TORKOLNU-88770 format. One record per residue (C-alpha): residue number from 1; x, y, z. Coordinates in steps of 0.25 Angstrom, whole numbers. Layout:
TORKOLNU-88770
<site><seq>NUM</seq><x>X</x><y>Y</y><z>Z</z></site>
...
end
This chain:
TORKOLNU-88770
<site><seq>1</seq><x>-517</x><y>219</y><z>1262</z></site>
<site><seq>2</seq><x>-503</x><y>212</y><z>1261</z></site>
<site><seq>3</seq><x>-492</x><y>216</y><z>1252</z></site>
<site><seq>4</seq><x>-494</x><y>202</y><z>1246</z></site>
<site><seq>5</seq><x>-508</x><y>204</y><z>1243</z></site>
<site><seq>6</seq><x>-506</x><y>218</y><z>1236</z></site>
<site><seq>7</seq><x>-495</x><y>212</y><z>1227</z></site>
<site><seq>8</seq><x>-502</x><y>199</y><z>1223</z></site>
<site><seq>9</seq><x>-516</x><y>205</y><z>1221</z></site>
<site><seq>10</seq><x>-512</x><y>217</y><z>1213</z></site>
<site><seq>11</seq><x>-519</x><y>226</y><z>1224</z></site>
<site><seq>12</seq><x>-513</x><y>239</y><z>1227</z></site>
<site><seq>13</seq><x>-518</x><y>245</y><z>1241</z></site>
<site><seq>14</seq><x>-515</x><y>259</y><z>1239</z></site>
<site><seq>15</seq><x>-522</x><y>263</y><z>1252</z></site>
<site><seq>16</seq><x>-514</x><y>254</y><z>1260</z></site>
<site><seq>17</seq><x>-501</x><y>259</y><z>1254</z></site>
<site><seq>18</seq><x>-505</x><y>273</y><z>1256</z></site>
<site><seq>19</seq><x>-507</x><y>271</y><z>1271</z></site>
<site><seq>20</seq><x>-493</x><y>266</y><z>1272</z></site>
<site><seq>21</seq><x>-484</x><y>273</y><z>1282</z></site>
<site><seq>22</seq><x>-473</x><y>275</y><z>1272</z></site>
<site><seq>23</seq><x>-475</x><y>288</y><z>1263</z></site>
<site><seq>24</seq><x>-467</x><y>281</y><z>1251</z></site>
<site><seq>25</seq><x>-477</x><y>270</y><z>1252</z></site>
<site><seq>26</seq><x>-489</x><y>279</y><z>1251</z></site>
<site><seq>27</seq><x>-483</x><y>287</y><z>1240</z></site>
<site><seq>28</seq><x>-480</x><y>275</y><z>1232</z></site>
<site><seq>29</seq><x>-494</x><y>270</y><z>1233</z></site>
<site><seq>30</seq><x>-500</x><y>284</y><z>1230</z></site>
<site><seq>31</seq><x>-491</x><y>285</y><z>1217</z></site>
<site><seq>32</seq><x>-495</x><y>271</y><z>1213</z></site>
<site><seq>33</seq><x>-510</x><y>274</y><z>1215</z></site>
<site><seq>34</seq><x>-509</x><y>286</y><z>1207</z></site>
<site><seq>35</seq><x>-501</x><y>279</y><z>1196</z></site>
<site><seq>36</seq><x>-511</x><y>268</y><z>1195</z></site>
<site><seq>37</seq><x>-523</x><y>277</y><z>1196</z></site>
<site><seq>38</seq><x>-518</x><y>286</y><z>1184</z></site>
<site><seq>39</seq><x>-520</x><y>274</y><z>1175</z></site>
<site><seq>40</seq><x>-535</x><y>276</y><z>1175</z></site>
<site><seq>41</seq><x>-533</x><y>289</y><z>1167</z></site>
<site><seq>42</seq><x>-531</x><y>280</y><z>1155</z></site>
<site><seq>43</seq><x>-540</x><y>268</y><z>1159</z></site>
<site><seq>44</seq><x>-528</x><y>260</y><z>1163</z></site>
<site><seq>45</seq><x>-527</x><y>250</y><z>1175</z></site>
<site><seq>46</seq><x>-515</x><y>244</y><z>1181</z></site>
<site><seq>47</seq><x>-512</x><y>229</y><z>1183</z></site>
<site><seq>48</seq><x>-512</x><y>222</y><z>1197</z></site>
<site><seq>49</seq><x>-497</x><y>219</y><z>1194</z></site>
<site><seq>50</seq><x>-495</x><y>234</y><z>1194</z></site>
<site><seq>51</seq><x>-502</x><y>236</y><z>1207</z></site>
<site><seq>52</seq><x>-493</x><y>224</y><z>1213</z></site>
<site><seq>53</seq><x>-481</x><y>231</y><z>1208</z></site>
<site><seq>54</seq><x>-485</x><y>245</y><z>1214</z></site>
<site><seq>55</seq><x>-488</x><y>238</y><z>1227</z></site>
<site><seq>56</seq><x>-473</x><y>233</y><z>1227</z></site>
<site><seq>57</seq><x>-468</x><y>247</y><z>1225</z></site>
<site><seq>58</seq><x>-477</x><y>253</y><z>1235</z></site>
<site><seq>59</seq><x>-472</x><y>243</y><z>1245</z></site>
<site><seq>60</seq><x>-457</x><y>246</y><z>1242</z></site>
<site><seq>61</seq><x>-454</x><y>232</y><z>1236</z></site>
<site><seq>62</seq><x>-450</x><y>238</y><z>1223</z></site>
<site><seq>63</seq><x>-446</x><y>252</y><z>1217</z></site>
<site><seq>64</seq><x>-455</x><y>260</y><z>1208</z></site>
<site><seq>65</seq><x>-445</x><y>257</y><z>1197</z></site>
<site><seq>66</seq><x>-446</x><y>242</y><z>1200</z></site>
<site><seq>67</seq><x>-461</x><y>243</y><z>1199</z></site>
<site><seq>68</seq><x>-460</x><y>249</y><z>1186</z></site>
<site><seq>69</seq><x>-451</x><y>238</y><z>1181</z></site>
<site><seq>70</seq><x>-460</x><y>227</y><z>1186</z></site>
<site><seq>71</seq><x>-472</x><y>233</y><z>1178</z></site>
<site><seq>72</seq><x>-464</x><y>235</y><z>1166</z></site>
<site><seq>73</seq><x>-458</x><y>221</y><z>1166</z></site>
<site><seq>74</seq><x>-472</x><y>215</y><z>1169</z></site>
<site><seq>75</seq><x>-477</x><y>220</y><z>1156</z></site>
<site><seq>76</seq><x>-465</x><y>216</y><z>1148</z></site>
<site><seq>77</seq><x>-467</x><y>202</y><z>1152</z></site>
<site><seq>78</seq><x>-482</x><y>202</y><z>1149</z></site>
<site><seq>79</seq><x>-488</x><y>197</y><z>1136</z></site>
<site><seq>80</seq><x>-491</x><y>209</y><z>1127</z></site>
<site><seq>81</seq><x>-504</x><y>202</y><z>1123</z></site>
<site><seq>82</seq><x>-509</x><y>202</y><z>1138</z></site>
<site><seq>83</seq><x>-520</x><y>213</y><z>1137</z></site>
<site><seq>84</seq><x>-522</x><y>215</y><z>1152</z></site>
<site><seq>85</seq><x>-508</x><y>218</y><z>1154</z></site>
<site><seq>86</seq><x>-507</x><y>227</y><z>1142</z></site>
<site><seq>87</seq><x>-518</x><y>235</y><z>1148</z></site>
<site><seq>88</seq><x>-512</x><y>237</y><z>1161</z></site>
<site><seq>89</seq><x>-497</x><y>239</y><z>1156</z></site>
<site><seq>90</seq><x>-498</x><y>254</y><z>1154</z></site>
<site><seq>91</seq><x>-505</x><y>256</y><z>1167</z></site>
<site><seq>92</seq><x>-495</x><y>248</y><z>1175</z></site>
<site><seq>93</seq><x>-483</x><y>254</y><z>1169</z></site>
<site><seq>94</seq><x>-488</x><y>269</y><z>1170</z></site>
<site><seq>95</seq><x>-493</x><y>267</y><z>1184</z></site>
<site><seq>96</seq><x>-479</x><y>262</y><z>1188</z></site>
<site><seq>97</seq><x>-472</x><y>274</y><z>1181</z></site>
<site><seq>98</seq><x>-482</x><y>284</y><z>1187</z></site>
<site><seq>99</seq><x>-479</x><y>278</y><z>1201</z></site>
<site><seq>100</seq><x>-464</x><y>280</y><z>1198</z></site>
<site><seq>101</seq><x>-466</x><y>295</y><z>1194</z></site>
<site><seq>102</seq><x>-475</x><y>298</y><z>1206</z></site>
<site><seq>103</seq><x>-464</x><y>292</y><z>1215</z></site>
<site><seq>104</seq><x>-453</x><y>301</y><z>1209</z></site>
<site><seq>105</seq><x>-452</x><y>315</y><z>1216</z></site>
<site><seq>106</seq><x>-445</x><y>321</y><z>1204</z></site>
<site><seq>107</seq><x>-453</x><y>330</y><z>1195</z></site>
<site><seq>108</seq><x>-450</x><y>341</y><z>1184</z></site>
<site><seq>109</seq><x>-462</x><y>351</y><z>1181</z></site>
<site><seq>110</seq><x>-459</x><y>351</y><z>1166</z></site>
<site><seq>111</seq><x>-465</x><y>346</y><z>1153</z></site>
<site><seq>112</seq><x>-454</x><y>337</y><z>1152</z></site>
<site><seq>113</seq><x>-458</x><y>330</y><z>1165</z></site>
<site><seq>114</seq><x>-472</x><y>328</y><z>1160</z></site>
<site><seq>115</seq><x>-466</x><y>321</y><z>1147</z></site>
<site><seq>116</seq><x>-457</x><y>313</y><z>1156</z></site>
<site><seq>117</seq><x>-468</x><y>308</y><z>1165</z></site>
<site><seq>118</seq><x>-476</x><y>303</y><z>1153</z></site>
<site><seq>119</seq><x>-464</x><y>296</y><z>1148</z></site>
<site><seq>120</seq><x>-461</x><y>290</y><z>1162</z></site>
<site><seq>121</seq><x>-476</x><y>286</y><z>1164</z></site>
<site><seq>122</seq><x>-477</x><y>279</y><z>1150</z></site>
<site><seq>123</seq><x>-463</x><y>273</y><z>1147</z></site>
<site><seq>124</seq><x>-465</x><y>259</y><z>1143</z></site>
<site><seq>125</seq><x>-480</x><y>262</y><z>1140</z></site>
<site><seq>126</seq><x>-480</x><y>272</y><z>1129</z></site>
<site><seq>127</seq><x>-469</x><y>273</y><z>1118</z></site>
<site><seq>128</seq><x>-472</x><y>288</y><z>1118</z></site>
<site><seq>129</seq><x>-471</x><y>290</y><z>1133</z></site>
<site><seq>130</seq><x>-466</x><y>305</y><z>1136</z></site>
<site><seq>131</seq><x>-469</x><y>309</y><z>1121</z></site>
<site><seq>132</seq><x>-478</x><y>320</y><z>1117</z></site>
<site><seq>133</seq><x>-490</x><y>315</y><z>1108</z></site>
<site><seq>134</seq><x>-487</x><y>318</y><z>1094</z></site>
<site><seq>135</seq><x>-502</x><y>321</y><z>1090</z></site>
<site><seq>136</seq><x>-514</x><y>329</y><z>1095</z></site>
<site><seq>137</seq><x>-525</x><y>321</y><z>1103</z></site>
<site><seq>138</seq><x>-539</x><y>321</y><z>1107</z></site>
<site><seq>139</seq><x>-546</x><y>311</y><z>1118</z></site>
<site><seq>140</seq><x>-560</x><y>308</y><z>1119</z></site>
<site><seq>141</seq><x>-564</x><y>311</y><z>1134</z></site>
<site><seq>142</seq><x>-575</x><y>304</y><z>1141</z></site>
<site><seq>143</seq><x>-577</x><y>316</y><z>1150</z></site>
<site><seq>144</seq><x>-578</x><y>325</y><z>1138</z></site>
<site><seq>145</seq><x>-588</x><y>315</y><z>1132</z></site>
<site><seq>146</seq><x>-578</x><y>312</y><z>1121</z></site>
<site><seq>147</seq><x>-572</x><y>325</y><z>1118</z></site>
<site><seq>148</seq><x>-558</x><y>328</y><z>1120</z></site>
<site><seq>149</seq><x>-549</x><y>338</y><z>1126</z></site>
<site><seq>150</seq><x>-540</x><y>347</y><z>1117</z></site>
<site><seq>151</seq><x>-526</x><y>342</y><z>1120</z></site>
<site><seq>152</seq><x>-513</x><y>349</y><z>1118</z></site>
<site><seq>153</seq><x>-508</x><y>349</y><z>1103</z></site>
<site><seq>154</seq><x>-496</x><y>339</y><z>1101</z></site>
<site><seq>155</seq><x>-487</x><y>349</y><z>1096</z></site>
<site><seq>156</seq><x>-489</x><y>358</y><z>1108</z></site>
<site><seq>157</seq><x>-488</x><y>348</y><z>1119</z></site>
<site><seq>158</seq><x>-474</x><y>350</y><z>1124</z></site>
<site><seq>159</seq><x>-475</x><y>366</y><z>1123</z></site>
<site><seq>160</seq><x>-488</x><y>366</y><z>1130</z></site>
<site><seq>161</seq><x>-484</x><y>356</y><z>1141</z></site>
<site><seq>162</seq><x>-471</x><y>364</y><z>1144</z></site>
<site><seq>163</seq><x>-480</x><y>377</y><z>1144</z></site>
<site><seq>164</seq><x>-490</x><y>372</y><z>1154</z></site>
<site><seq>165</seq><x>-479</x><y>367</y><z>1164</z></site>
<site><seq>166</seq><x>-471</x><y>380</y><z>1163</z></site>
<site><seq>167</seq><x>-484</x><y>388</y><z>1166</z></site>
<site><seq>168</seq><x>-487</x><y>379</y><z>1178</z></site>
<site><seq>169</seq><x>-472</x><y>380</y><z>1183</z></site>
<site><seq>170</seq><x>-473</x><y>395</y><z>1182</z></site>
<site><seq>171</seq><x>-487</x><y>397</y><z>1189</z></site>
<site><seq>172</seq><x>-487</x><y>403</y><z>1202</z></site>
<site><seq>173</seq><x>-496</x><y>396</y><z>1213</z></site>
<site><seq>174</seq><x>-494</x><y>407</y><z>1223</z></site>
<site><seq>175</seq><x>-506</x><y>414</y><z>1228</z></site>
<site><seq>176</seq><x>-516</x><y>404</y><z>1222</z></site>
<site><seq>177</seq><x>-526</x><y>397</y><z>1230</z></site>
<site><seq>178</seq><x>-526</x><y>382</y><z>1231</z></site>
<site><seq>179</seq><x>-538</x><y>381</y><z>1221</z></site>
<site><seq>180</seq><x>-531</x><y>390</y><z>1212</z></site>
<site><seq>181</seq><x>-518</x><y>382</y><z>1213</z></site>
<site><seq>182</seq><x>-526</x><y>369</y><z>1210</z></site>
<site><seq>183</seq><x>-534</x><y>376</y><z>1198</z></site>
<site><seq>184</seq><x>-520</x><y>380</y><z>1192</z></site>
<site><seq>185</seq><x>-514</x><y>366</y><z>1194</z></site>
<site><seq>186</seq><x>-527</x><y>360</y><z>1187</z></site>
<site><seq>187</seq><x>-525</x><y>370</y><z>1175</z></site>
<site><seq>188</seq><x>-511</x><y>366</y><z>1174</z></site>
<site><seq>189</seq><x>-514</x><y>351</y><z>1174</z></site>
<site><seq>190</seq><x>-525</x><y>352</y><z>1164</z></site>
<site><seq>191</seq><x>-515</x><y>359</y><z>1154</z></site>
<site><seq>192</seq><x>-505</x><y>349</y><z>1157</z></site>
<site><seq>193</seq><x>-514</x><y>338</y><z>1153</z></site>
<site><seq>194</seq><x>-520</x><y>344</y><z>1141</z></site>
<site><seq>195</seq><x>-507</x><y>344</y><z>1134</z></site>
<site><seq>196</seq><x>-508</x><y>329</y><z>1134</z></site>
<site><seq>197</seq><x>-494</x><y>327</y><z>1129</z></site>
<site><seq>198</seq><x>-494</x><y>312</y><z>1127</z></site>
<site><seq>199</seq><x>-502</x><y>302</y><z>1119</z></site>
<site><seq>200</seq><x>-506</x><y>294</y><z>1132</z></site>
<site><seq>201</seq><x>-504</x><y>296</y><z>1147</z></site>
<site><seq>202</seq><x>-506</x><y>311</y><z>1148</z></site>
<site><seq>203</seq><x>-515</x><y>311</y><z>1160</z></site>
<site><seq>204</seq><x>-506</x><y>301</y><z>1168</z></site>
<site><seq>205</seq><x>-494</x><y>309</y><z>1165</z></site>
<site><seq>206</seq><x>-501</x><y>322</y><z>1169</z></site>
<site><seq>207</seq><x>-505</x><y>316</y><z>1182</z></site>
<site><seq>208</seq><x>-491</x><y>312</y><z>1186</z></site>
<site><seq>209</seq><x>-485</x><y>325</y><z>1182</z></site>
<site><seq>210</seq><x>-495</x><y>333</y><z>1190</z></site>
<site><seq>211</seq><x>-494</x><y>324</y><z>1202</z></site>
<site><seq>212</seq><x>-479</x><y>326</y><z>1202</z></site>
<site><seq>213</seq><x>-480</x><y>341</y><z>1199</z></site>
<site><seq>214</seq><x>-490</x><y>343</y><z>1211</z></site>
<site><seq>215</seq><x>-481</x><y>336</y><z>1220</z></site>
<site><seq>216</seq><x>-470</x><y>345</y><z>1215</z></site>
<site><seq>217</seq><x>-479</x><y>357</y><z>1219</z></site>
<site><seq>218</seq><x>-480</x><y>351</y><z>1234</z></site>
<site><seq>219</seq><x>-493</x><y>344</y><z>1233</z></site>
<site><seq>220</seq><x>-495</x><y>330</y><z>1238</z></site>
<site><seq>221</seq><x>-504</x><y>325</y><z>1227</z></site>
<site><seq>222</seq><x>-515</x><y>315</y><z>1230</z></site>
<site><seq>223</seq><x>-512</x><y>305</y><z>1220</z></site>
<site><seq>224</seq><x>-525</x><y>297</y><z>1223</z></site>
<site><seq>225</seq><x>-532</x><y>308</y><z>1215</z></site>
<site><seq>226</seq><x>-524</x><y>303</y><z>1202</z></site>
<site><seq>227</seq><x>-525</x><y>289</y><z>1206</z></site>
<site><seq>228</seq><x>-541</x><y>289</y><z>1208</z></site>
<site><seq>229</seq><x>-545</x><y>300</y><z>1199</z></site>
<site><seq>230</seq><x>-535</x><y>300</y><z>1187</z></site>
<site><seq>231</seq><x>-547</x><y>299</y><z>1177</z></site>
<site><seq>232</seq><x>-554</x><y>311</y><z>1184</z></site>
<site><seq>233</seq><x>-540</x><y>318</y><z>1183</z></site>
<site><seq>234</seq><x>-540</x><y>316</y><z>1168</z></site>
<site><seq>235</seq><x>-555</x><y>319</y><z>1165</z></site>
<site><seq>236</seq><x>-553</x><y>332</y><z>1174</z></site>
<site><seq>237</seq><x>-541</x><y>336</y><z>1164</z></site>
<site><seq>238</seq><x>-550</x><y>333</y><z>1152</z></site>
<site><seq>239</seq><x>-561</x><y>343</y><z>1158</z></site>
<site><seq>240</seq><x>-550</x><y>353</y><z>1161</z></site>
<site><seq>241</seq><x>-546</x><y>353</y><z>1147</z></site>
<site><seq>242</seq><x>-559</x><y>352</y><z>1139</z></site>
<site><seq>243</seq><x>-566</x><y>363</y><z>1132</z></site>
<site><seq>244</seq><x>-578</x><y>363</y><z>1123</z></site>
<site><seq>245</seq><x>-584</x><y>377</y><z>1120</z></site>
<site><seq>246</seq><x>-595</x><y>371</y><z>1112</z></site>
<site><seq>247</seq><x>-600</x><y>364</y><z>1124</z></site>
<site><seq>248</seq><x>-597</x><y>375</y><z>1134</z></site>
<site><seq>249</seq><x>-586</x><y>366</y><z>1141</z></site>
<site><seq>250</seq><x>-573</x><y>373</y><z>1146</z></site>
<site><seq>251</seq><x>-561</x><y>366</y><z>1153</z></site>
<site><seq>252</seq><x>-565</x><y>362</y><z>1167</z></site>
<site><seq>253</seq><x>-554</x><y>362</y><z>1178</z></site>
<site><seq>254</seq><x>-563</x><y>359</y><z>1189</z></site>
<site><seq>255</seq><x>-562</x><y>344</y><z>1189</z></site>
<site><seq>256</seq><x>-547</x><y>345</y><z>1189</z></site>
<site><seq>257</seq><x>-548</x><y>354</y><z>1201</z></site>
<site><seq>258</seq><x>-556</x><y>344</y><z>1209</z></site>
<site><seq>259</seq><x>-545</x><y>334</y><z>1206</z></site>
<site><seq>260</seq><x>-534</x><y>343</y><z>1210</z></site>
<site><seq>261</seq><x>-541</x><y>348</y><z>1223</z></site>
<site><seq>262</seq><x>-542</x><y>333</y><z>1227</z></site>
<site><seq>263</seq><x>-528</x><y>330</y><z>1223</z></site>
<site><seq>264</seq><x>-521</x><y>342</y><z>1230</z></site>
<site><seq>265</seq><x>-530</x><y>346</y><z>1241</z></site>
<site><seq>266</seq><x>-536</x><y>333</y><z>1245</z></site>
<site><seq>267</seq><x>-550</x><y>337</y><z>1242</z></site>
<site><seq>268</seq><x>-561</x><y>327</y><z>1239</z></site>
<site><seq>269</seq><x>-568</x><y>333</y><z>1226</z></site>
<site><seq>270</seq><x>-576</x><y>322</y><z>1219</z></site>
<site><seq>271</seq><x>-569</x><y>318</y><z>1206</z></site>
<site><seq>272</seq><x>-579</x><y>312</y><z>1196</z></site>
<site><seq>273</seq><x>-576</x><y>310</y><z>1181</z></site>
<site><seq>274</seq><x>-590</x><y>311</y><z>1178</z></site>
<site><seq>275</seq><x>-591</x><y>325</y><z>1183</z></site>
<site><seq>276</seq><x>-582</x><y>329</y><z>1172</z></site>
<site><seq>277</seq><x>-590</x><y>323</y><z>1160</z></site>
<site><seq>278</seq><x>-594</x><y>333</y><z>1150</z></site>
<site><seq>279</seq><x>-610</x><y>335</y><z>1151</z></site>
<site><seq>280</seq><x>-612</x><y>323</y><z>1160</z></site>
<site><seq>281</seq><x>-625</x><y>317</y><z>1163</z></site>
<site><seq>282</seq><x>-634</x><y>324</y><z>1172</z></site>
<site><seq>283</seq><x>-632</x><y>314</y><z>1183</z></site>
<site><seq>284</seq><x>-617</x><y>315</y><z>1182</z></site>
<site><seq>285</seq><x>-617</x><y>330</y><z>1184</z></site>
<site><seq>286</seq><x>-611</x><y>335</y><z>1198</z></site>
<site><seq>287</seq><x>-620</x><y>346</y><z>1202</z></site>
<site><seq>288</seq><x>-609</x><y>354</y><z>1209</z></site>
<site><seq>289</seq><x>-597</x><y>351</y><z>1200</z></site>
<site><seq>290</seq><x>-594</x><y>366</y><z>1197</z></site>
<site><seq>291</seq><x>-595</x><y>369</y><z>1212</z></site>
<site><seq>292</seq><x>-585</x><y>358</y><z>1216</z></site>
<site><seq>293</seq><x>-576</x><y>360</y><z>1205</z></site>
<site><seq>294</seq><x>-575</x><y>375</y><z>1206</z></site>
<site><seq>295</seq><x>-575</x><y>376</y><z>1221</z></site>
<site><seq>296</seq><x>-563</x><y>382</y><z>1229</z></site>
<site><seq>297</seq><x>-558</x><y>372</y><z>1239</z></site>
<site><seq>298</seq><x>-552</x><y>383</y><z>1248</z></site>
<site><seq>299</seq><x>-561</x><y>379</y><z>1260</z></site>
<site><seq>300</seq><x>-556</x><y>365</y><z>1261</z></site>
<site><seq>301</seq><x>-542</x><y>366</y><z>1255</z></site>
<site><seq>302</seq><x>-535</x><y>374</y><z>1267</z></site>
<site><seq>303</seq><x>-539</x><y>362</y><z>1276</z></site>
<site><seq>304</seq><x>-533</x><y>352</y><z>1266</z></site>
<site><seq>305</seq><x>-520</x><y>359</y><z>1264</z></site>
<site><seq>306</seq><x>-519</x><y>363</y><z>1279</z></site>
<site><seq>307</seq><x>-518</x><y>349</y><z>1283</z></site>
<site><seq>308</seq><x>-505</x><y>348</y><z>1275</z></site>
<site><seq>309</seq><x>-497</x><y>359</y><z>1281</z></site>
<site><seq>310</seq><x>-490</x><y>359</y><z>1294</z></site>
<site><seq>311</seq><x>-488</x><y>371</y><z>1303</z></site>
<site><seq>312</seq><x>-474</x><y>373</y><z>1299</z></site>
<site><seq>313</seq><x>-478</x><y>372</y><z>1284</z></site>
<site><seq>314</seq><x>-489</x><y>382</y><z>1286</z></site>
<site><seq>315</seq><x>-479</x><y>392</y><z>1292</z></site>
<site><seq>316</seq><x>-470</x><y>390</y><z>1280</z></site>
<site><seq>317</seq><x>-481</x><y>391</y><z>1270</z></site>
<site><seq>318</seq><x>-485</x><y>405</y><z>1276</z></site>
<site><seq>319</seq><x>-470</x><y>409</y><z>1277</z></site>
<site><seq>320</seq><x>-466</x><y>406</y><z>1263</z></site>
<site><seq>321</seq><x>-480</x><y>410</y><z>1257</z></site>
<site><seq>322</seq><x>-479</x><y>413</y><z>1242</z></site>
<site><seq>323</seq><x>-464</x><y>417</y><z>1243</z></site>
<site><seq>324</seq><x>-451</x><y>411</y><z>1240</z></site>
<site><seq>325</seq><x>-443</x><y>411</y><z>1253</z></site>
<site><seq>326</seq><x>-428</x><y>408</y><z>1257</z></site>
<site><seq>327</seq><x>-426</x><y>400</y><z>1270</z></site>
<site><seq>328</seq><x>-422</x><y>413</y><z>1277</z></site>
<site><seq>329</seq><x>-435</x><y>419</y><z>1273</z></site>
<site><seq>330</seq><x>-443</x><y>407</y><z>1277</z></site>
<site><seq>331</seq><x>-436</x><y>407</y><z>1291</z></site>
<site><seq>332</seq><x>-440</x><y>422</y><z>1292</z></site>
<site><seq>333</seq><x>-454</x><y>420</y><z>1288</z></site>
<site><seq>334</seq><x>-456</x><y>408</y><z>1298</z></site>
<site><seq>335</seq><x>-448</x><y>414</y><z>1309</z></site>
<site><seq>336</seq><x>-439</x><y>402</y><z>1310</z></site>
<site><seq>337</seq><x>-425</x><y>403</y><z>1314</z></site>
<site><seq>338</seq><x>-419</x><y>389</y><z>1312</z></site>
<site><seq>339</seq><x>-417</x><y>386</y><z>1297</z></site>
<site><seq>340</seq><x>-415</x><y>371</y><z>1299</z></site>
<site><seq>341</seq><x>-428</x><y>370</y><z>1307</z></site>
<site><seq>342</seq><x>-436</x><y>378</y><z>1297</z></site>
<site><seq>343</seq><x>-431</x><y>369</y><z>1286</z></site>
<site><seq>344</seq><x>-434</x><y>356</y><z>1294</z></site>
<site><seq>345</seq><x>-448</x><y>360</y><z>1300</z></site>
<site><seq>346</seq><x>-453</x><y>369</y><z>1289</z></site>
<site><seq>347</seq><x>-446</x><y>369</y><z>1275</z></site>
<site><seq>348</seq><x>-443</x><y>354</y><z>1273</z></site>
<site><seq>349</seq><x>-457</x><y>349</y><z>1277</z></site>
<site><seq>350</seq><x>-464</x><y>360</y><z>1268</z></site>
<site><seq>351</seq><x>-455</x><y>356</y><z>1256</z></site>
<site><seq>352</seq><x>-458</x><y>341</y><z>1259</z></site>
<site><seq>353</seq><x>-473</x><y>344</y><z>1259</z></site>
<site><seq>354</seq><x>-473</x><y>351</y><z>1246</z></site>
<site><seq>355</seq><x>-476</x><y>365</y><z>1252</z></site>
<site><seq>356</seq><x>-463</x><y>372</y><z>1250</z></site>
<site><seq>357</seq><x>-452</x><y>371</y><z>1239</z></site>
<site><seq>358</seq><x>-439</x><y>376</y><z>1236</z></site>
<site><seq>359</seq><x>-437</x><y>387</y><z>1226</z></site>
<site><seq>360</seq><x>-425</x><y>379</y><z>1221</z></site>
<site><seq>361</seq><x>-429</x><y>365</y><z>1223</z></site>
<site><seq>362</seq><x>-417</x><y>359</y><z>1216</z></site>
<site><seq>363</seq><x>-407</x><y>367</y><z>1224</z></site>
<site><seq>364</seq><x>-411</x><y>366</y><z>1239</z></site>
<site><seq>365</seq><x>-398</x><y>374</y><z>1242</z></site>
<site><seq>366</seq><x>-400</x><y>385</y><z>1232</z></site>
<site><seq>367</seq><x>-395</x><y>399</y><z>1238</z></site>
<site><seq>368</seq><x>-408</x><y>406</y><z>1234</z></site>
<site><seq>369</seq><x>-417</x><y>394</y><z>1239</z></site>
<site><seq>370</seq><x>-431</x><y>398</y><z>1243</z></site>
<site><seq>371</seq><x>-444</x><y>391</y><z>1247</z></site>
<site><seq>372</seq><x>-458</x><y>393</y><z>1242</z></site>
<site><seq>373</seq><x>-471</x><y>386</y><z>1243</z></site>
<site><seq>374</seq><x>-475</x><y>375</y><z>1233</z></site>
<site><seq>375</seq><x>-489</x><y>375</y><z>1226</z></site>
<site><seq>376</seq><x>-494</x><y>367</y><z>1237</z></site>
<site><seq>377</seq><x>-488</x><y>376</y><z>1247</z></site>
<site><seq>378</seq><x>-495</x><y>388</y><z>1241</z></site>
<site><seq>379</seq><x>-508</x><y>381</y><z>1241</z></site>
<site><seq>380</seq><x>-506</x><y>378</y><z>1256</z></site>
<site><seq>381</seq><x>-502</x><y>393</y><z>1259</z></site>
<site><seq>382</seq><x>-515</x><y>398</y><z>1252</z></site>
<site><seq>383</seq><x>-524</x><y>389</y><z>1260</z></site>
<site><seq>384</seq><x>-516</x><y>392</y><z>1273</z></site>
<site><seq>385</seq><x>-519</x><y>407</y><z>1270</z></site>
<site><seq>386</seq><x>-534</x><y>404</y><z>1268</z></site>
<site><seq>387</seq><x>-535</x><y>397</y><z>1282</z></site>
<site><seq>388</seq><x>-530</x><y>409</y><z>1289</z></site>
end
């Protein structure tokens, strides 16, 4: 399909863009796909004009800031009584804002960053963008047959959010299996979402924050999961936070685990919203849902992860292990004598692939600088040990 057809017909051929040779083209297409797909969480659809604008950005004709300006100016010029445009305005503006944030490499793992992401996503959409909701909320959920999750109290939101993020920051992933790591990540995400700090846009904010957090941990996140399964992601969060003792229902993380196994390990677990419905009709019940949800993936995970590791990275993973080593110690552990060669062939590729990180990332020349494995690196190390 030609560039002219893409821009005139409002068609966005993600698959064609993501087959492009240029990594930045593929990344931009992936970010836009995610940004547009996440609007489904709130039943929103983007306009053809947004797709045309996204195509121009992906092709390098305009910058992401110019794309956002184009969308903003488009709605400024429209008649406020034009109902179809009003219905797409939020989806278009927020999609452009998500694409910009996903394109940026900067990230701070703090409660303040969570609030800033909401503010950046919904600026020009909600007057209360980035502000904590001033009242308690309930929401009728289809998956709960009209019942609601118990969300965080308005007065406690900031403190609870700061506590959850601080606990995650201090958590040690060393020694955990891949399944245990993913279970912990799911638990953290469910707590983060349950706070529900804002009046609107909580799930989209949570998704962007988690994508950027996981990238900072070294994972190459499969954005398509959020693009195609954003409604499943939200319902899985609902089930992870719902308890009804009278009906014998406890919080269930299994659905969220399936999502994250697909997201981080490239598995192909079936993600169906109907499986999460409380007391589903008999014909909807999946006979082996507990077996699938609770199963360990250790038999297939090592092969998935092994594909991501070069021989040099494998040696580096084993040499560093769960320690924090200086360059001199790494040279001794690997038996390498030439420091520049070790840096060029081992350390730098591992850092680029998100396997190794600096103890002092903001001070590369720190006199006490050491190297350690990221969360992804630890997962790879665990599975390497399992295969030997």
